[in-house]
N, C-alpha and C positions, 0 to 999 in steps of 0.2 A: 674395823678392828674391834676385837672383843675386849671387854674390860678385864683387867688382870685381877686375880684373887689375892695378889700380893702387892704391897706397896713399894717393894724394893727389888733389888737385883735377884737373879736366879742363877744357881750354880749347878754344875755337873762334875762329878769326880769319879774316876775309875782307878782302882789299884789292883793289879793282878800279879801272879807269880811268873808270868811270861808276857812278852810284848803282845799287845792286842790292838785292834783298830776300833775306833768308836764312831765310825761314820754314821751308822743308823741312829744312834743315840744323839749325836750332835745335830743331825737334821731335825730331830724333834725339838731340841733346845733352840735351834736357830729360828724355828717357827714362832717361838715365844717372843722373839725380837721383832715384832711388828705385825705378824699375821694372827697368831693365837694368843698374843699377849702384848702388853704395851711397854716392853723393855726395849726401847728404840734408841738408846743413847750410846750405842757401841757394843762391842763384844770382843771376846778373846778366847783363844784355845791354845793350850800348851801340852807338849809331849816331853816327858821327863824320863830319862833312862837310868837314873840313880846318880849320875854325875853331871851330865850336860843336858841341855833341853833346847827345844825349838818352841818359840813363842810367836803367835800370830795374833795381831789385834787390828781392829778397824773401828773408826768412829761412826760408821754407817750402821743402820739397823741390820741385824744379822739376816733377817728375812729378805733383804734387798742387796746384800753385799756380794759382789763377785768372789771375794776371798772366802766368805762363809760357804758359798756354793761349791767352790773348789774343795774346801776341807770336808764337806759333806759327801763328796763323790770320790775322793782319792784317799785311800786308806794309808795312814801313817801309823806305824806300830810303835808302842811304848808300853812299859809296865804301868806307868802312871800317866793319866790324862786328866787335865783340869780345864774346864770351860766355864764361861761366864757371859750372861747377857745383862746389860746394864740399864737400870732406870735411875737416873741421876738424882741424888738427894744432896750431894755436895759437889761443887765443881761443875763446870760446864760440859759441853760435848766436845771432846778432844781426845786424840790418841794418848796424850799423857794421863788421861783418867781411865783408860780401859784396862781391865784386869784380864788375865792374871799379871801381876807385877813380878819382875824377876830381878834378883840381886845376886852378886857373887860374894861368898864368904867361905873361908876355910877351904879354898880350893874346889868348891862345888857351887852349882847353881841352885838357888832357892826360889820357889814360886809361892805366891800368895794371892788368894781371891777371897772376897768377903761379901757377905750379904747382911746388910744392916746399916744403921746410922748411929755413929758414935758422936753424939752431941757434945760439943765443947771439949773434945779429946785433942789436946795440944801438948803432948809430953815434950820435955826437954830432950833434944836430939843432939848427939855429938857430931863430929865431922865425918865419920865413916859412912853413915847411913842417912841420907837426906832424901826427902820426897822430891820428885820431879814436878808433880802436879799439886793440887790443893785438896785432895780427898782425904777423908778420915781413914779410909782403908789403907792407902799408901803410908800414911803416918803410922798406923798400927803396925804395918809390916816392918817399917824401919825401926820402930821401937822394939818389936820382938827380936829382930836380928841384933840390935844393940844390946839387949838384955842377954841374949845367948852368948854374944861375944864377951860381955862382962863376966858371965858365969864360967865359960869354958876357956877364956883367955885367947891367946893367939895360936894355940895349938890345934890339934885335930878337932873337927866338928863331932858332935855326938853321933852315935850309930843311928 
């Protein structure tokens, strides 16, 4: 295994005006999950069509995961694709800690992935958005959605 040049997770994002497949790019990112990098604490990939989404996560290293191999070979098309290989800084190795995270709000699916370490980030969270795991990233996502809900109310989500 080669040493990583980064101490934290790695992300891949694609946004296009038409649905596209990201199989080639994802295969490159998946290699960072154990072959060409040390991001071995799980991975995830999501396909978002603007309203709904498909999310795939696995706690196995992406370079050895049958699910990652499947995603790298079978094109799924979406205008927005988000992928993440994890190197744990908070929380253990578990499906609950694999990004991207998904929540429903205002009749739509929202996705979030994060690269970094938010030390001592423990905001007060209400009852609507609660983290499943113990990562700073998921807490940040819940907090962001909570703030959006407070700002926009129970009505329509922002464009």
